[in-house]
MDTraj code that builds the backbone (N, CA, C; nanometers):
import mdtraj as md
import numpy as np

residues = "MET THR ILE ILE ALA TRP ILE VAL LEU GLY LEU ILE SER GLY ALA ILE ALA LYS ALA ILE ASP PRO ALA ALA ARG GLY SER GLY ILE LEU GLY THR LEU VAL LEU GLY ILE ILE GLY ALA PHE VAL GLY GLY THR LEU THR THR LEU ILE THR THR GLY LYS PHE ALA LEU VAL GLY SER THR LEU THR PRO SER GLY ILE PHE ILE ALA VAL ILE GLY ALA VAL ILE ALA VAL PHE VAL TRP HIS ARG ILE ASN GLY ARG SER SER SER".split()
xyz = np.array([
    [1.8502, -0.0940, -2.4891],
    [1.7091, -0.1247, -2.4911],
    [1.6330, 0.0062, -2.5098],
    [1.5282, 0.0034, -2.5865],
    [1.4521, 0.1247, -2.6117],
    [1.3654, 0.1609, -2.4920],
    [1.3201, 0.2839, -2.4922],
    [1.2347, 0.3329, -2.3835],
    [1.1069, 0.2506, -2.3739],
    [1.0474, 0.2172, -2.4876],
    [0.9239, 0.1389, -2.4883],
    [0.9470, 0.0021, -2.4247],
    [1.0584, -0.0614, -2.4559],
    [1.0889, -0.1923, -2.3981],
    [1.1076, -0.1815, -2.2472],
    [1.1719, -0.0741, -2.1994],
    [1.1887, -0.0548, -2.0549],
    [1.0536, -0.0360, -1.9868],
    [0.9637, 0.0385, -2.0526],
    [0.8307, 0.0603, -1.9951],
    [0.7542, -0.0719, -1.9871],
    [0.7584, -0.1500, -2.0938],
    [0.6892, -0.2783, -2.0948],
    [0.7493, -0.3721, -1.9900],
    [0.8819, -0.3813, -1.9847],
    [0.9484, -0.4649, -1.8849],
    [0.9133, -0.4194, -1.7445],
    [0.9139, -0.2892, -1.7212],
    [0.8808, -0.2361, -1.5892],
    [0.7393, -0.2675, -1.5476],
    [0.6443, -0.2512, -1.6393],
    [0.5051, -0.2791, -1.6063],
    [0.4797, -0.4275, -1.5809],
    [0.5361, -0.5127, -1.6650],
    [0.5159, -0.6573, -1.6479],
    [0.5797, -0.7059, -1.5185],
    [0.7074, -0.6762, -1.4997],
    [0.7767, -0.7280, -1.3815],
    [0.7264, -0.6623, -1.2533],
    [0.6912, -0.5336, -1.2582],
    [0.6365, -0.4670, -1.1405],
    [0.5023, -0.5238, -1.0996],
    [0.4163, -0.5528, -1.1986],
    [0.2848, -0.6105, -1.1679],
    [0.2977, -0.7508, -1.1092],
    [0.3884, -0.8303, -1.1626],
    [0.4091, -0.9651, -1.1083],
    [0.4668, -0.9578, -0.9680],
    [0.5616, -0.8682, -0.9457],
    [0.6207, -0.8533, -0.8118],
    [0.5164, -0.8075, -0.7108],
    [0.4256, -0.7178, -0.7527],
    [0.3190, -0.6739, -0.6630],
    [0.2236, -0.7883, -0.6300],
    [0.2000, -0.8768, -0.7244],
    [0.1130, -0.9915, -0.6996],
    [0.1786, -1.0917, -0.6052],
    [0.3104, -1.1021, -0.6122],
    [0.3833, -1.1959, -0.5262],
    [0.3969, -1.1420, -0.3852],
    [0.4348, -1.0163, -0.3718],
    [0.4642, -0.9571, -0.2405],
    [0.3568, -0.8550, -0.2037],
    [0.2720, -0.8863, -0.1049],
    [0.1653, -0.7933, -0.0675],
    [0.2168, -0.6598, -0.0150],
    [0.3390, -0.6533, 0.0325],
    [0.3948, -0.5280, 0.0844],
    [0.4184, -0.4275, -0.0275],
    [0.4248, -0.4730, -0.1517],
    [0.4507, -0.3835, -0.2645],
    [0.3240, -0.3163, -0.3159],
    [0.2095, -0.3570, -0.2682],
    [0.0828, -0.3015, -0.3172],
    [0.0597, -0.1626, -0.2623],
    [-0.0295, -0.0901, -0.3255],
    [-0.0674, 0.0399, -0.2738],
    [-0.0250, 0.1566, -0.3610],
    [0.0591, 0.1336, -0.4583],
    [0.0971, 0.2425, -0.5476],
    [0.0268, 0.2220, -0.6815],
    [0.0225, 0.3239, -0.7616],
    [-0.0466, 0.3174, -0.8897],
    [0.0412, 0.2610, -0.9998],
    [0.0042, 0.2951, -1.1220],
    [0.0752, 0.2435, -1.2383],
    [0.2186, 0.2965, -1.2448],
    [0.2393, 0.4207, -1.2020],
    [0.3744, 0.4767, -1.2015],
    [0.4626, 0.4038, -1.0995],
    [0.4066, 0.3720, -0.9848],
    [0.4813, 0.2951, -0.8844],
    [0.5160, 0.1560, -0.9343],
    [0.4231, 0.0943, -1.0073],
    [0.4484, -0.0373, -1.0659],
    [0.5610, -0.0296, -1.1674],
    [0.5583, 0.0726, -1.2507],
    [0.6614, 0.0924, -1.3524],
    [0.7982, 0.1122, -1.2885],
    [0.8054, 0.1989, -1.1900],
    [0.9330, 0.2273, -1.1225],
    [0.9835, 0.1020, -1.0510],
    [0.8934, 0.0310, -0.9832],
    [0.9328, -0.0925, -0.9148],
    [0.9909, -0.1928, -1.0131],
    [0.9273, -0.2083, -1.1284],
    [0.9762, -0.3020, -1.2286],
    [1.1115, -0.2629, -1.2861],
    [1.1317, -0.1347, -1.3118],
    [1.2604, -0.0899, -1.3664],
    [1.3709, -0.1046, -1.2619],
    [1.3416, -0.0697, -1.1380],
    [1.4404, -0.0899, -1.0313],
    [1.4707, -0.2393, -1.0181],
    [1.3676, -0.3211, -1.0261],
    [1.3872, -0.4663, -1.0205],
    [1.4742, -0.5178, -1.1329],
    [1.4588, -0.4596, -1.2522],
    [1.5416, -0.5013, -1.3656],
    [1.6885, -0.4715, -1.3395],
    [1.7161, -0.3561, -1.2806],
    [1.8553, -0.3229, -1.2499],
    [1.9100, -0.4050, -1.1332],
    [1.8308, -0.4235, -1.0296],
    [1.8756, -0.5051, -0.9151],
    [1.9000, -0.6482, -0.9606],
    [1.8040, -0.7059, -1.0322],
    [1.8189, -0.8434, -1.0793],
    [1.9328, -0.8592, -1.1780],
    [1.9452, -0.7670, -1.2730],
    [2.0541, -0.7747, -1.3705],
    [2.1909, -0.7604, -1.3064],
    [2.2009, -0.6699, -1.2098],
    [2.3278, -0.6502, -1.1400],
    [2.3647, -0.7739, -1.0578],
    [2.2671, -0.8302, -0.9853],
    [2.2948, -0.9506, -0.9058],
    [2.3301, -1.0696, -0.9943],
    [2.2623, -1.0828, -1.1074],
    [2.2931, -1.1920, -1.1995],
    [2.4352, -1.1782, -1.2544],
    [2.4732, -1.0576, -1.2907],
    [2.6092, -1.0339, -1.3386],
    [2.7117, -1.0625, -1.2295],
    [2.6821, -1.0204, -1.1071],
    [2.7733, -1.0451, -0.9951],
    [2.7897, -1.1947, -0.9695],
    [2.6805, -1.2688, -0.9747],
    [2.6867, -1.4133, -0.9487],
    [2.7568, -1.4875, -1.0619],
    [2.7282, -1.4514, -1.1868],
    [2.7847, -1.5270, -1.2994],
    [2.9280, -1.4894, -1.3335],
    [2.9654, -1.3625, -1.3139],
    [3.1009, -1.3212, -1.3517],
    [3.1889, -1.2868, -1.2325],
    [3.1291, -1.2620, -1.1186],
    [3.2066, -1.2221, -1.0019],
    [3.2429, -1.0747, -1.0025],
    [3.1900, -0.9989, -1.0982],
    [3.2201, -0.8561, -1.1078],
    [3.0931, -0.7760, -1.0839],
    [3.1078, -0.6621, -1.0152],
    [2.9948, -0.5739, -0.9894],
    [2.9817, -0.4744, -1.1031],
    [2.8681, -0.4790, -1.1725],
    [2.8408, -0.3847, -1.2808],
    [2.6918, -0.3575, -1.2825],
    [2.6533, -0.2307, -1.2973],
    [2.5123, -0.1939, -1.3025],
    [2.4580, -0.2321, -1.4393],
    [2.3809, -0.3398, -1.4420],
    [2.3286, -0.3943, -1.5663],
    [2.1800, -0.4194, -1.5485],
    [2.1018, -0.3854, -1.6473],
    [1.9589, -0.4127, -1.6449],
    [1.9278, -0.5408, -1.7195],
    [1.8191, -0.6056, -1.6811],
    [1.7784, -0.7249, -1.7544],
    [1.7065, -0.6837, -1.8827],
    [1.6818, -0.7794, -1.9684],
    [1.6231, -0.7506, -2.0989],
    [1.4784, -0.7967, -2.1055],
    [1.4110, -0.7599, -2.2120],
    [1.2709, -0.7954, -2.2320],
    [1.2622, -0.9333, -2.2976],
    [1.3003, -1.0336, -2.2221],
    [1.2898, -1.1739, -2.2603],
    [1.2250, -1.2469, -2.1439],
    [1.1789, -1.3690, -2.1634],
    [1.1205, -1.4407, -2.0490],
    [1.2163, -1.4526, -1.9301],
    [1.3425, -1.4834, -1.9561],
    [1.4378, -1.4925, -1.8460],
    [1.4659, -1.3550, -1.7861],
    [1.4683, -1.2517, -1.8687],
    [1.4889, -1.1159, -1.8201],
    [1.3746, -1.0689, -1.7314],
    [1.2513, -1.1043, -1.7698],
    [1.1357, -1.0696, -1.6875],
    [1.1431, -1.1418, -1.5538],
    [1.1808, -1.2686, -1.5555],
    [1.1963, -1.3449, -1.4315],
    [1.2997, -1.2793, -1.3412],
    [1.4135, -1.2413, -1.3973],
    [1.5198, -1.1763, -1.3204],
    [1.4716, -1.0421, -1.2655],
    [1.3970, -0.9668, -1.3453],
    [1.3450, -0.8373, -1.3005],
    [1.2438, -0.8539, -1.1874],
    [1.1612, -0.9581, -1.1935],
    [1.0642, -0.9837, -1.0860],
    [1.1372, -1.0179, -0.9567],
    [1.2369, -1.1044, -0.9650],
    [1.3160, -1.1393, -0.8456],
    [1.3829, -1.0132, -0.7899],
    [1.4390, -0.9322, -0.8776],
    [1.5017, -0.8069, -0.8338],
    [1.4025, -0.7120, -0.7693],
    [1.2802, -0.7039, -0.8228],
    [1.1779, -0.6163, -0.7654],
    [1.1349, -0.6638, -0.6275],
    [1.1196, -0.7945, -0.6095],
    [1.0832, -0.8482, -0.4777],
    [1.1950, -0.8202, -0.3772],
    [1.3199, -0.8346, -0.4193],
    [1.4338, -0.8027, -0.3322],
    [1.4338, -0.6540, -0.2981],
    [1.4067, -0.5691, -0.3976],
    [1.4047, -0.4246, -0.3739],
    [1.2958, -0.3852, -0.2746],
    [1.1784, -0.4460, -0.2856],
    [1.0694, -0.4173, -0.1907],
    [1.1083, -0.4624, -0.0506],
    [1.1671, -0.5802, -0.0401],
    [1.2103, -0.6321, 0.0902],
    [1.3118, -0.5379, 0.1551],
    [1.4116, -0.4957, 0.0786],
    [1.5141, -0.4055, 0.1313],
    [1.4524, -0.2704, 0.1692],
    [1.3625, -0.2186, 0.0853],
    [1.2974, -0.0908, 0.1128],
    [1.2212, -0.0958, 0.2453],
    [1.1480, -0.2029, 0.2685],
    [1.0718, -0.2141, 0.3927],
    [1.1621, -0.2381, 0.5134],
    [1.2735, -0.3039, 0.4944],
    [1.3697, -0.3207, 0.6038],
    [1.4331, -0.1863, 0.6422],
    [1.4644, -0.1062, 0.5418],
    [1.5236, 0.0253, 0.5683],
    [1.4251, 0.1152, 0.6398],
    [1.2992, 0.1112, 0.5981],
    [1.1963, 0.1974, 0.6580],
    [1.1385, 0.1404, 0.7867],
    [1.1781, 0.0221, 0.8248],
    [1.1332, -0.0373, 0.9508],
    [0.9927, -0.0933, 0.9465],
    [0.9380, -0.1123, 0.8276],
    [0.8047, -0.1733, 0.8148],
    [0.8173, -0.3212, 0.7951],
    [0.7181, -0.3928, 0.8416],
    [0.7182, -0.5366, 0.8208],
    [0.6737, -0.5670, 0.6790],
    [0.7161, -0.6799, 0.6250],
    [0.6825, -0.7106, 0.4870],
    [0.5535, -0.7909, 0.4760],
    [0.4747, -0.8022, 0.5821],
    [0.3459, -0.8704, 0.5687],
    [0.2327, -0.7791, 0.6031],
])
top = md.Topology()
chain = top.add_chain()
for i, resn in enumerate(residues, 1):
    res = top.add_residue(resn, chain, resSeq=i)
    for name in ("N", "CA", "C"):
        top.add_atom(name, md.element.get_by_symbol(name[0]), res)
traj = md.Trajectory(xyz[None], top)
């Protein structure tokens, strides 16, 4: 996937994840981008693990289903981040 596609995927999925989970708010556009890209890798890796039974670091793609997977991955990443830091997610 090209750099531009990763940026677009990161911004779209990060913005949607921030709208879904109030705990993800508070960072700027760079935070949204990073959240979305991390979500793409978390979601892609979990999808690969569930469908094939193998663990592989895989990112989702810039498709409607890929954006959905990246949003789910971003929400999971925010939840895990707040659990590690001891903050509540509300």
